[in-house]
PyMOL Python script that loads the backbone (N, CA, C, O; Angstrom):
from pymol import cmd

cmd.read_pdbstr("""\
ATOM      1  N   MET A   1      24.726 102.260  37.645  1.00  0.00           N
ATOM      2  CA  MET A   1      23.489 101.706  38.168  1.00  0.00           C
ATOM      3  C   MET A   1      23.711 101.343  39.634  1.00  0.00           C
ATOM      4  O   MET A   1      24.673 100.645  39.956  1.00  0.00           O
ATOM      5  N   PRO A   2      22.824 101.812  40.534  1.00  0.00           N
ATOM      6  CA  PRO A   2      23.003 101.495  41.960  1.00  0.00           C
ATOM      7  C   PRO A   2      22.690 100.023  42.246  1.00  0.00           C
ATOM      8  O   PRO A   2      21.919  99.373  41.540  1.00  0.00           O
ATOM      9  N   LYS A   3      23.313  99.538  43.294  1.00  0.00           N
ATOM     10  CA  LYS A   3      23.087  98.150  43.692  1.00  0.00           C
ATOM     11  C   LYS A   3      21.677  98.004  44.269  1.00  0.00           C
ATOM     12  O   LYS A   3      21.251  98.817  45.090  1.00  0.00           O
ATOM     13  N   VAL A   4      20.958  96.969  43.839  1.00  0.00           N
ATOM     14  CA  VAL A   4      19.584  96.737  44.278  1.00  0.00           C
ATOM     15  C   VAL A   4      19.533  95.389  44.981  1.00  0.00           C
ATOM     16  O   VAL A   4      20.065  94.393  44.488  1.00  0.00           O
ATOM     17  N   SER A   5      18.890  95.375  46.130  1.00  0.00           N
ATOM     18  CA  SER A   5      18.731  94.128  46.876  1.00  0.00           C
ATOM     19  C   SER A   5      17.842  93.166  46.100  1.00  0.00           C
ATOM     20  O   SER A   5      16.915  93.592  45.410  1.00  0.00           O
ATOM     21  N   LYS A   6      18.120  91.874  46.211  1.00  0.00           N
ATOM     22  CA  LYS A   6      17.297  90.892  45.499  1.00  0.00           C
ATOM     23  C   LYS A   6      15.857  90.889  46.003  1.00  0.00           C
ATOM     24  O   LYS A   6      14.957  90.458  45.281  1.00  0.00           O
ATOM     25  N   ASN A   7      15.619  91.363  47.234  1.00  0.00           N
ATOM     26  CA  ASN A   7      14.271  91.412  47.773  1.00  0.00           C
ATOM     27  C   ASN A   7      13.467  92.584  47.216  1.00  0.00           C
ATOM     28  O   ASN A   7      12.241  92.603  47.328  1.00  0.00           O
ATOM     29  N   GLN A   8      14.143  93.551  46.622  1.00  0.00           N
ATOM     30  CA  GLN A   8      13.460  94.711  46.066  1.00  0.00           C
ATOM     31  C   GLN A   8      13.184  94.564  44.580  1.00  0.00           C
ATOM     32  O   GLN A   8      12.466  95.387  44.011  1.00  0.00           O
ATOM     33  N   ARG A   9      13.709  93.584  43.959  1.00  0.00           N
ATOM     34  CA  ARG A   9      13.507  93.405  42.520  1.00  0.00           C
ATOM     35  C   ARG A   9      12.058  93.006  42.260  1.00  0.00           C
ATOM     36  O   ARG A   9      11.497  92.163  42.960  1.00  0.00           O
ATOM     37  N   THR A  10      11.476  93.610  41.268  1.00  0.00           N
ATOM     38  CA  THR A  10      10.081  93.305  40.949  1.00  0.00           C
ATOM     39  C   THR A  10       9.935  92.605  39.613  1.00  0.00           C
ATOM     40  O   THR A  10       8.835  92.174  39.266  1.00  0.00           O
ATOM     41  N   ASP A  11      10.998  92.479  38.863  1.00  0.00           N
ATOM     42  CA  ASP A  11      10.925  91.875  37.525  1.00  0.00           C
ATOM     43  C   ASP A  11      11.386  90.418  37.563  1.00  0.00           C
ATOM     44  O   ASP A  11      12.316  90.039  36.851  1.00  0.00           O
ATOM     45  N   ARG A  12      10.757  89.633  38.365  1.00  0.00           N
ATOM     46  CA  ARG A  12      11.193  88.245  38.537  1.00  0.00           C
ATOM     47  C   ARG A  12      10.589  87.309  37.501  1.00  0.00           C
ATOM     48  O   ARG A  12      10.879  86.112  37.511  1.00  0.00           O
ATOM     49  N   GLY A  13       9.760  87.829  36.612  1.00  0.00           N
ATOM     50  CA  GLY A  13       9.243  87.009  35.521  1.00  0.00           C
ATOM     51  C   GLY A  13       8.309  85.909  35.972  1.00  0.00           C
ATOM     52  O   GLY A  13       8.341  84.801  35.436  1.00  0.00           O
ATOM     53  N   ARG A  14       7.500  86.200  36.929  1.00  0.00           N
ATOM     54  CA  ARG A  14       6.557  85.176  37.399  1.00  0.00           C
ATOM     55  C   ARG A  14       5.510  84.904  36.333  1.00  0.00           C
ATOM     56  O   ARG A  14       5.139  85.798  35.572  1.00  0.00           O
ATOM     57  N   GLY A  15       5.045  83.689  36.284  1.00  0.00           N
ATOM     58  CA  GLY A  15       4.004  83.307  35.335  1.00  0.00           C
ATOM     59  C   GLY A  15       2.638  83.766  35.830  1.00  0.00           C
ATOM     60  O   GLY A  15       2.524  84.683  36.643  1.00  0.00           O
ATOM     61  N   GLN A  16       1.652  83.130  35.338  1.00  0.00           N
ATOM     62  CA  GLN A  16       0.293  83.475  35.721  1.00  0.00           C
ATOM     63  C   GLN A  16       0.067  83.066  37.175  1.00  0.00           C
ATOM     64  O   GLN A  16       0.354  81.932  37.559  1.00  0.00           O
ATOM     65  N   GLN A  17      -0.449  83.996  37.984  1.00  0.00           N
ATOM     66  CA  GLN A  17      -0.674  83.707  39.391  1.00  0.00           C
ATOM     67  C   GLN A  17      -2.081  83.157  39.583  1.00  0.00           C
ATOM     68  O   GLN A  17      -3.026  83.597  38.929  1.00  0.00           O
ATOM     69  N   VAL A  18      -2.208  82.200  40.481  1.00  0.00           N
ATOM     70  CA  VAL A  18      -3.495  81.596  40.786  1.00  0.00           C
ATOM     71  C   VAL A  18      -3.900  82.063  42.182  1.00  0.00           C
ATOM     72  O   VAL A  18      -3.141  81.903  43.138  1.00  0.00           O
ATOM     73  N   LYS A  19      -5.086  82.634  42.298  1.00  0.00           N
ATOM     74  CA  LYS A  19      -5.586  83.071  43.600  1.00  0.00           C
ATOM     75  C   LYS A  19      -5.974  81.822  44.385  1.00  0.00           C
ATOM     76  O   LYS A  19      -6.694  80.956  43.887  1.00  0.00           O
ATOM     77  N   MET A  20      -5.480  81.745  45.630  1.00  0.00           N
ATOM     78  CA  MET A  20      -5.732  80.581  46.466  1.00  0.00           C
ATOM     79  C   MET A  20      -6.521  80.993  47.695  1.00  0.00           C
ATOM     80  O   MET A  20      -6.495  82.155  48.102  1.00  0.00           O
ATOM     81  N   ALA A  21      -7.222  80.038  48.281  1.00  0.00           N
ATOM     82  CA  ALA A  21      -7.984  80.268  49.503  1.00  0.00           C
ATOM     83  C   ALA A  21      -7.732  79.096  50.445  1.00  0.00           C
ATOM     84  O   ALA A  21      -7.562  77.958  50.009  1.00  0.00           O
ATOM     85  N   LYS A  22      -7.710  79.395  51.745  1.00  0.00           N
ATOM     86  CA  LYS A  22      -7.543  78.343  52.740  1.00  0.00           C
ATOM     87  C   LYS A  22      -8.925  77.958  53.249  1.00  0.00           C
ATOM     88  O   LYS A  22      -9.672  78.811  53.730  1.00  0.00           O
ATOM     89  N   VAL A  23      -9.268  76.681  53.147  1.00  0.00           N
ATOM     90  CA  VAL A  23     -10.544  76.158  53.613  1.00  0.00           C
ATOM     91  C   VAL A  23     -10.277  75.386  54.902  1.00  0.00           C
ATOM     92  O   VAL A  23      -9.462  74.464  54.923  1.00  0.00           O
ATOM     93  N   VAL A  24     -10.966  75.766  55.973  1.00  0.00           N
ATOM     94  CA  VAL A  24     -10.813  75.092  57.262  1.00  0.00           C
ATOM     95  C   VAL A  24     -12.130  74.395  57.573  1.00  0.00           C
ATOM     96  O   VAL A  24     -13.186  75.026  57.607  1.00  0.00           O
ATOM     97  N   VAL A  25     -12.058  73.088  57.800  1.00  0.00           N
ATOM     98  CA  VAL A  25     -13.244  72.284  58.062  1.00  0.00           C
ATOM     99  C   VAL A  25     -13.131  71.670  59.450  1.00  0.00           C
ATOM    100  O   VAL A  25     -12.103  71.085  59.791  1.00  0.00           O
ATOM    101  N   ALA A  26     -14.187  71.803  60.253  1.00  0.00           N
ATOM    102  CA  ALA A  26     -14.234  71.185  61.578  1.00  0.00           C
ATOM    103  C   ALA A  26     -14.951  69.847  61.462  1.00  0.00           C
ATOM    104  O   ALA A  26     -16.074  69.778  60.962  1.00  0.00           O
ATOM    105  N   GLU A  27     -14.306  68.796  61.920  1.00  0.00           N
ATOM    106  CA  GLU A  27     -14.898  67.460  61.897  1.00  0.00           C
ATOM    107  C   GLU A  27     -14.985  66.948  63.325  1.00  0.00           C
ATOM    108  O   GLU A  27     -14.021  67.038  64.085  1.00  0.00           O
ATOM    109  N   LYS A  28     -16.135  66.415  63.682  1.00  0.00           N
ATOM    110  CA  LYS A  28     -16.320  65.888  65.031  1.00  0.00           C
ATOM    111  C   LYS A  28     -15.931  64.416  65.064  1.00  0.00           C
ATOM    112  O   LYS A  28     -16.409  63.617  64.259  1.00  0.00           O
ATOM    113  N   LYS A  29     -15.064  64.072  65.995  1.00  0.00           N
ATOM    114  CA  LYS A  29     -14.627  62.686  66.160  1.00  0.00           C
ATOM    115  C   LYS A  29     -15.662  61.918  66.975  1.00  0.00           C
ATOM    116  O   LYS A  29     -16.498  62.526  67.644  1.00  0.00           O
ATOM    117  N   PRO A  30     -15.613  60.587  66.924  1.00  0.00           N
ATOM    118  CA  PRO A  30     -16.564  59.781  67.707  1.00  0.00           C
ATOM    119  C   PRO A  30     -16.465  60.013  69.218  1.00  0.00           C
ATOM    120  O   PRO A  30     -17.443  59.810  69.937  1.00  0.00           O
ATOM    121  N   ASN A  31     -15.292  60.437  69.704  1.00  0.00           N
ATOM    122  CA  ASN A  31     -15.140  60.655  71.144  1.00  0.00           C
ATOM    123  C   ASN A  31     -15.588  62.049  71.574  1.00  0.00           C
ATOM    124  O   ASN A  31     -15.438  62.408  72.742  1.00  0.00           O
ATOM    125  N   GLY A  32     -16.137  62.847  70.644  1.00  0.00           N
ATOM    126  CA  GLY A  32     -16.672  64.154  70.989  1.00  0.00           C
ATOM    127  C   GLY A  32     -15.723  65.317  70.751  1.00  0.00           C
ATOM    128  O   GLY A  32     -16.134  66.473  70.844  1.00  0.00           O
ATOM    129  N   GLN A  33     -14.473  65.037  70.448  1.00  0.00           N
ATOM    130  CA  GLN A  33     -13.517  66.101  70.174  1.00  0.00           C
ATOM    131  C   GLN A  33     -13.640  66.544  68.715  1.00  0.00           C
ATOM    132  O   GLN A  33     -14.174  65.825  67.871  1.00  0.00           O
ATOM    133  N   TYR A  34     -13.131  67.746  68.444  1.00  0.00           N
ATOM    134  CA  TYR A  34     -13.157  68.268  67.087  1.00  0.00           C
ATOM    135  C   TYR A  34     -11.756  68.257  66.505  1.00  0.00           C
ATOM    136  O   TYR A  34     -10.762  68.454  67.204  1.00  0.00           O
ATOM    137  N   ARG A  35     -11.709  68.022  65.218  1.00  0.00           N
ATOM    138  CA  ARG A  35     -10.452  68.065  64.474  1.00  0.00           C
ATOM    139  C   ARG A  35     -10.637  69.082  63.356  1.00  0.00           C
ATOM    140  O   ARG A  35     -11.650  69.066  62.655  1.00  0.00           O
ATOM    141  N   PHE A  36      -9.664  69.962  63.191  1.00  0.00           N
ATOM    142  CA  PHE A  36      -9.734  70.985  62.161  1.00  0.00           C
ATOM    143  C   PHE A  36      -8.783  70.620  61.038  1.00  0.00           C
ATOM    144  O   PHE A  36      -7.592  70.407  61.264  1.00  0.00           O
ATOM    145  N   ARG A  37      -9.317  70.548  59.822  1.00  0.00           N
ATOM    146  CA  ARG A  37      -8.514  70.219  58.651  1.00  0.00           C
ATOM    147  C   ARG A  37      -8.402  71.455  57.781  1.00  0.00           C
ATOM    148  O   ARG A  37      -9.400  72.119  57.501  1.00  0.00           O
ATOM    149  N   GLU A  38      -7.196  71.760  57.357  1.00  0.00           N
ATOM    150  CA  GLU A  38      -6.937  72.907  56.499  1.00  0.00           C
ATOM    151  C   GLU A  38      -6.537  72.408  55.113  1.00  0.00           C
ATOM    152  O   GLU A  38      -5.820  71.418  54.968  1.00  0.00           O
ATOM    153  N   GLN A  39      -7.023  73.123  54.103  1.00  0.00           N
ATOM    154  CA  GLN A  39      -6.703  72.748  52.737  1.00  0.00           C
ATOM    155  C   GLN A  39      -6.592  74.020  51.904  1.00  0.00           C
ATOM    156  O   GLN A  39      -7.450  74.898  51.995  1.00  0.00           O
ATOM    157  N   MET A  40      -5.546  74.123  51.095  1.00  0.00           N
ATOM    158  CA  MET A  40      -5.377  75.250  50.183  1.00  0.00           C
ATOM    159  C   MET A  40      -5.937  74.835  48.821  1.00  0.00           C
ATOM    160  O   MET A  40      -5.496  73.847  48.234  1.00  0.00           O
ATOM    161  N   VAL A  41      -6.912  75.601  48.328  1.00  0.00           N
ATOM    162  CA  VAL A  41      -7.546  75.292  47.049  1.00  0.00           C
ATOM    163  C   VAL A  41      -7.597  76.557  46.193  1.00  0.00           C
ATOM    164  O   VAL A  41      -7.582  77.666  46.727  1.00  0.00           O
ATOM    165  N   PRO A  42      -7.657  76.401  44.880  1.00  0.00           N
ATOM    166  CA  PRO A  42      -7.839  77.577  44.029  1.00  0.00           C
ATOM    167  C   PRO A  42      -9.178  78.250  44.340  1.00  0.00           C
ATOM    168  O   PRO A  42     -10.145  77.584  44.711  1.00  0.00           O
ATOM    169  N   LEU A  43      -9.223  79.558  44.187  1.00  0.00           N
ATOM    170  CA  LEU A  43     -10.405  80.336  44.554  1.00  0.00           C
ATOM    171  C   LEU A  43     -11.649  79.880  43.793  1.00  0.00           C
ATOM    172  O   LEU A  43     -12.759  79.978  44.315  1.00  0.00           O
ATOM    173  N   ASP A  44     -11.478  79.388  42.582  1.00  0.00           N
ATOM    174  CA  ASP A  44     -12.619  78.940  41.783  1.00  0.00           C
ATOM    175  C   ASP A  44     -13.251  77.661  42.329  1.00  0.00           C
ATOM    176  O   ASP A  44     -14.409  77.375  42.026  1.00  0.00           O
ATOM    177  N   GLU A  45     -12.520  76.893  43.122  1.00  0.00           N
ATOM    178  CA  GLU A  45     -13.019  75.603  43.596  1.00  0.00           C
ATOM    179  C   GLU A  45     -13.518  75.627  45.043  1.00  0.00           C
ATOM    180  O   GLU A  45     -13.824  74.572  45.598  1.00  0.00           O
ATOM    181  N   VAL A  46     -13.606  76.794  45.659  1.00  0.00           N
ATOM    182  CA  VAL A  46     -13.992  76.875  47.075  1.00  0.00           C
ATOM    183  C   VAL A  46     -15.404  76.342  47.286  1.00  0.00           C
ATOM    184  O   VAL A  46     -15.629  75.562  48.212  1.00  0.00           O
ATOM    185  N   LYS A  47     -16.357  76.740  46.454  1.00  0.00           N
ATOM    186  CA  LYS A  47     -17.739  76.278  46.614  1.00  0.00           C
ATOM    187  C   LYS A  47     -17.842  74.767  46.473  1.00  0.00           C
ATOM    188  O   LYS A  47     -18.569  74.119  47.227  1.00  0.00           O
ATOM    189  N   ARG A  48     -17.107  74.196  45.496  1.00  0.00           N
ATOM    190  CA  ARG A  48     -17.169  72.751  45.286  1.00  0.00           C
ATOM    191  C   ARG A  48     -16.612  72.010  46.488  1.00  0.00           C
ATOM    192  O   ARG A  48     -17.174  70.998  46.906  1.00  0.00           O
ATOM    193  N   VAL A  49     -15.516  72.501  47.047  1.00  0.00           N
ATOM    194  CA  VAL A  49     -14.903  71.848  48.207  1.00  0.00           C
ATOM    195  C   VAL A  49     -15.802  71.986  49.428  1.00  0.00           C
ATOM    196  O   VAL A  49     -15.929  71.043  50.210  1.00  0.00           O
ATOM    197  N   ALA A  50     -16.429  73.152  49.603  1.00  0.00           N
ATOM    198  CA  ALA A  50     -17.300  73.379  50.764  1.00  0.00           C
ATOM    199  C   ALA A  50     -18.542  72.496  50.699  1.00  0.00           C
ATOM    200  O   ALA A  50     -19.011  72.026  51.736  1.00  0.00           O
ATOM    201  N   GLN A  51     -19.082  72.262  49.512  1.00  0.00           N
ATOM    202  CA  GLN A  51     -20.259  71.415  49.378  1.00  0.00           C
ATOM    203  C   GLN A  51     -19.930  69.939  49.570  1.00  0.00           C
ATOM    204  O   GLN A  51     -20.788  69.161  49.987  1.00  0.00           O
ATOM    205  N   ALA A  52     -18.711  69.556  49.274  1.00  0.00           N
ATOM    206  CA  ALA A  52     -18.309  68.156  49.408  1.00  0.00           C
ATOM    207  C   ALA A  52     -18.168  67.740  50.856  1.00  0.00           C
ATOM    208  O   ALA A  52     -18.195  66.548  51.160  1.00  0.00           O
ATOM    209  N   ARG A  53     -18.019  68.695  51.754  1.00  0.00           N
ATOM    210  CA  ARG A  53     -17.831  68.374  53.171  1.00  0.00           C
ATOM    211  C   ARG A  53     -19.133  68.286  53.881  1.00  0.00           C
ATOM    212  O   ARG A  53     -19.165  68.024  55.083  1.00  0.00           O
TER     213      ARG A  53
END
""", "prot")
cmd.dss("prot")
cmd.show_as("cartoon", "prot")
cmd.util.cbc("prot")
cmd.orient("prot")
């Protein structure tokens, strides 16, 4: 059997994968500047997080 790099192995036995999305929200500070907040959420919860902001 030839030697295989650990980066090429595909049988790592990963469990169920969860699709994630990055949500970026711009918030305006009292001094007029903007602050950007990033949050990683599961893909199913993107609408709920977007409506909460």
